[in-house]
N, C-alpha and C positions, 0 to 999 in steps of 0.2 A: 902536114899538120903540124901544125906550131903553135907553143902554149902561149907565146904573147899575143899572136890572131885570136887565138880563144880569150883570150884577155879584155883584150881590144870591143871582141864577141862582142859581150855582154856588156863589160862596160859603156860602151853604147844603144844599151836598154835593147837590145836584140837577142833573141831566139836562140838556143842551143841546143844542137840535134842531141840524142841519145849515144853518136860514136862521138863526137865531139868531148861531151863527159865525158865517157867511161876513158877516152884517151889520155886527157888530167887528171884522174884516179891515177889512174896506173903508169903509166909516168914518176904522178907525185911517188908512189910507191917504191919505186925497183929504184930512184933517189935521179931520174934524170931533171925530175920539175926540179927548182931549188925551192929553201922557203918562202923566200923572201917573191918567188909569183905567183905560189900558194897564198899566198896574204897580199897580194894584189888583185886574185884573183875573189877570195875572202869577202874580199872590199866591194867589187864589183858587184859582187851579188848582192849583199850588205844592203844598198842602196839602189838597184831594176830590182831587185827578188827576181824569182822563180815563177813559171808556173805550174802548174800541178803537173803538166808531160813530162820539163826538165827535173822538179825535186823526186818523179820518181823515178827519174833514168840516174840521177845523181846516188837516192839508193840504192837502188840497184848495183852502182857501178861499187859503192860503199859495202853493200853485201857481201860482192866477191873479188875484194880488196884482199882475204884473205879466206880461212876455213870456213863452210858453212856447214851445219853439222845435220847428220842423215840418224832419223830415230825412224824410219820407215819399214823397219825388223819390229819395230815396235809395234802390235797391236790394236793403238790405242787409241781415239783423238790425240790428241800433244796443242796443250790452250795456254798460255801462259798470260799473264800478267804486269802492266808496267805504267810507275808512280812516277807524276812530274816532280814529285819531295815535298813534304811537306815537317809539320812539328807536331811531333807524337807520332806518326806516317807509321804506326808499327803493322800493316794490314795484310802484311806480302806475309808474314810469317805465321798467321795465322789461317789465309787463305790457302795459301799453298797445300797445306795438310791438306786440309779439310778437302779442301777439291778435290784431287789424290782418294782421300778417301772412297769418292763417289764414282769411282773408275775412266778418270781421269789424265796421262799424263803433262805434268805440271814442270817440266825444266827449263830452274830461272838462273838468269844469269842478273844479279844484281851489284847495284853499286856501296862505295863509301859512305859517309858521310859528307854535305859539300854545303861548301858555308855557311847558313843558319840553319839546313838541316838535314836530318839524322838520317845515314848507315844500314840500310841493312845487313849487308856484311859487319859490320861495327858493333851489333844489335848481338847477332850472332856467336861469335866470336867470344861474348864475354862465358859463353856456355863454354865452362872447361876442355881441352881436346878440339875442341868442336871446328873440321877442317873445312876452311871455303874454295883452297888453290885446291881442288880434284882438275886430273886431265883431261882433256877429252876422251880416252879411254875410259876413265876412271865413272865421271860423268854420266858417261850413252848405261854402264851396269847398275850405276845408281837407280837411275830410269828405267831400266828395265827388270829391278830387283825390289826396287821399294813402290816406283810408279811418283817422285819425288825430290829435287835436289835444288838449293840451290848453294849458287855458288860466285866465283870472282869472273873477269869477262881474261881472257889467258893473251896471252899475243900472240897468237893466231887470227885469233877472231875479230876482224873490222878495223887492220892496225891501222887503215887509214884513218880512222874519226880517231883513232888515241893521239894521232901526229896533226890533225886540220884542229881536236877542240884545244893542244895546247895551243896552239898559232891562234882563235881567235880568240880566250883567254889575252893574250896580248896584245890582238891585234882591236880590242872594243868591237868584234862582230860576232857577241855570245847573242845579240837580241835576234837573230832575223829569223821568223817560221819556216823557211828555204832549208837553212839550214840547222833548224833545233829538229825541224822533222827529220830531217836524212837521218842526225846523228839519234834519234832513239830508235828508228824503224829499222836501218840498216843493222844497229848489234841484235834488234830481240826477235825480225826473222832472218839471221844466225843461227839463230839457235835451234832450226829445225819445224818451226810450230806449224801448226795449220792455221791458229789463229790468234787473237789477242785481245786484252781490255784492257784498256787504258784508261786511268783515274788521273784526267788533268787538271788539279786541285789550281783555285783562282781566289785572289783576298790579300790582307793582312801576312800573312805566314805564307806565300806562293811568293814562285815565281813571277809567273801572269798574275800581279798582281788586279790585272784589270782585266772586266767582266770577256770584252771584247774579244782582248788578244789572244784565250785562252781559249773561246768558242772558236779562232781561226786556228790558232794549233790543235784544238783538235779534231776542227772537220778535216783539215790537210791530214793528218796526218790516217785519218779515216779514210777517207782517198786514195795514200800509197798505197792500204790494203789492199784496199777493192783493185789497182790498177795493177797490182802484183799477184791479182787470185788470192788474197789470202781476206779468211773471218777476220772481220776488226770492229769493236762497238767502243765508244770514249761515255764517261761516266766525266762532265765538269759536277767537278765539287767545292764544298768552301771548307776554306783552310782562313777562317776570320776568327778563328780559336783553336789551342793547337787538340788532338783526335787527341780521349780519351779522359786519364788524371795526369799518367807517367811519358814525362819527357827525358830522356837517356837513354842506355842504353840496358844495362841488366834488368831496369826497372819497366822497361819497353818488353822483355820479353816475358817479366812473372805477367806485363795486364797479357801480352801474349795468351798465354797461356791461361789463364782465366777465360774469353773464351772459348777458350778446345776444350776448359773442363765444361763449357754450359750458364758461362757466368759472366765476370765482364763488365765496361764499360758498353752507355746502350750502345752510341752513337759508333765506338772501335768493332762494337756483335751489325749494330743495321749496314756500316757499311761492307762487313764483312762478308751479309749476303748478300748482298745486294751484288758485286763485282762476281762472287763466286759462283752466283745465279747467272747470270750473263754467261761467264764462262762456261756453263751447264749449256747451257743453248748453244755457243758460236760449235759446240764439242757434240750437237743433236744428242745426250745420255737424255735430255728431256725436250716439251716441245713446249711449254709452257710457263708463264715467267712465275705463276702459282704452286706448279710443280716440283721445280728444280728450287725454291724455297722450302718448299714440304721436306723433300730429300737433303739438304743442305742441316737442318733445321734435326731432323734426326740423326744421321751424324753425327752431331753433339752431342742430343740425349741421350743415342746407345754407348758414348764416350770411344768412336770410332775414327771419328779425327780427329781425337787428343791418343790412341794409339800409336797413329800414322806418322803423329809428329815425331813421337817416342822409336819407332825405324827409324824416321825421317836422323836425327837425330847419333841415333847408334853405329847409322853406321856411313857416317860420317868425320868416327872419331866422338863425341858426343858424350856426358852425363845427366841423362834429361834427370837424372834424380837429384843433379848438385843444385839445381834452383830453387831448390826447396830448403835447403840449408842459409842459415842467421849471415855467416858469412860473404854472399854471393853478393849482396847489395849490401856489406859492410863499409859504413865512412869514418873519419874521426872525428868528422862533423856535422854540426845541421842546427840551420836556424830556420825563422819564418820572413816572412814579407806580409806585412798587413794594412789596412784599408785604414786609411787617417779617417777617413769620415762613415758615418753614417750614408745606407739609402739603397742601389740596384745595382749595380754589377751593369756598364753602362757597354764597353768592349772589349775587346782586348785591342795588345798592337803586337802583333804573334809570331811577327819578328825578332822583335825587341827580345821574348820568349826564349827562343831557336839561339841570339846569338849569346844568351846566357846561361844556353846549358853547353857554348861552346868553349864561352870564358873557364867555367867550371873545366871542361876538359872532356868534355863527353863529344866535341868535334873536334877540326884542328882550325887551328886562325891562323899553320902554316904546312903546308902539304910536309912537314917533317916531323911534324908533333905526333905522340904516343898518345893513343885513347886513353882516358882514365873510364876504366867501362863501370863502375862500380859508382858511380857519381853522378848526381838524375834532379829532376824538380818536380815535385807532386803538386798538379795541382789542383787545387780545396773548391773551388770555385769556378763555374763558371755563365755565362753572360746570361743573366736574368734571375741571377738567384741574390738573395737579400745578404747582405751585409753591415757590422756591429763595428761602430769604432774599435777599431783595437782588434777584430778579428785575422785573422790571418788566408790568409790570398794564396799565398804559394808557403811548400815547405821543402828546402834549396836544402841537400843536401853535399858533402864536399869534401876534398882530402887539402885542399890546401885553401890555407886567408886569406890568400891579398885574392888572390880567383872568387874566392865566397867571395870576399866586400864586392868586386867586382861583378860579380853578377846580380848580388843584390841589389848595386844601383840599380844598373839595366832591369831588374822585376821591376823595380820604387815605380818606374814611368812605362811601366809597359797595360797600364791596367785605367777604366775610366770607372768613378762610380758618380750615381749620379741618381735624380728624384722619379725620372722617370721610367716604365715599362718597357725598354726596346722592343724592335720591332722583331717577329721571332726569324729565323730564315733556316729553311730546308737544308737540309749535308747534303742531298741530288738536286744540283738548280736543274740539273739536263741531263738527258739523253741520246747520240749522239750515231748511229751505227748503219 
């Protein structure tokens, strides 16, 4: 078997066999296939695509390019959740301990800020002492002891994806459903989980802005799960405005804790419960959606969900009480962005809001940038709210005046106020299982 023959075959639109795909991935990871041939392969897939069987084979080959975690000795179901990324998307933080409080193990491997979207690891690392760099053994011990842990990807897990993604980023081949699907699913299935719930976002603040693209991605990932004998459910959710009121790192941790203490913004709570209920159904803990929602709400009301959060934070070296201290979100400067007219808030350009948070320092403009955990944006109005002339729509918190000025300019053009009542949109568009 030769790499050039496999590239040519896919270039000409032919179907690759499982053996050809595995050969190509294995030899690439071993260093026998150079980056330029992998780049050619990625471009061929970008233009010719892959069918379901090819995409599943690619996912399997990538998953087995490194360590596949084994939690089979832990005698409870193992279920995780993945989001395709959004603005104010802090759902993993309340969701993981909430589901774990129901007796489901949640081994969650998460990422950092990417482009305009926040990163779960960056949010958690705003908690003093919190470690996201657990070794595989420490990760296993945490799941065995607490039932939940959130860590970053290690060097040993899916090395093929790390190298392939770097090439996709510089060869303009990121926007490919088979490549996106295999990238996400290989990392998640390498966690050794029994099932997975996907939050596929669409709208102005999502990577998949077009609904049909989001639907195709969701369907592809659910099909991959089925092909690899895993239970997978996908929810297509609304990212036409930020989730909750807070956009940043420390501020999103605070909002997540509000949910765990049986409060918090309605949309954050609603999506947390919706995803959590599907996780309980996959795990077999609940038989119906209604029973699952009742159990989750009970865990919030009794404080058991918050207690599980405290256990997780302490077990990973963090101080759960630190988030209630004033300096946890203390910044040097504060300002507001106000409406220049009276009316009803029609729409957000959510991408602009995410970019503004990144400019403040909550994300990264370059890979080597250091995140400022304390800065953030408070969303004071939501779509459909009435706004007076001069009334603030955003509160901006920062530590650098130049960054504040740049962020404010982005926020000024991120919303529209008009006279009509905008059409109401659901938070959850569709469920695919």
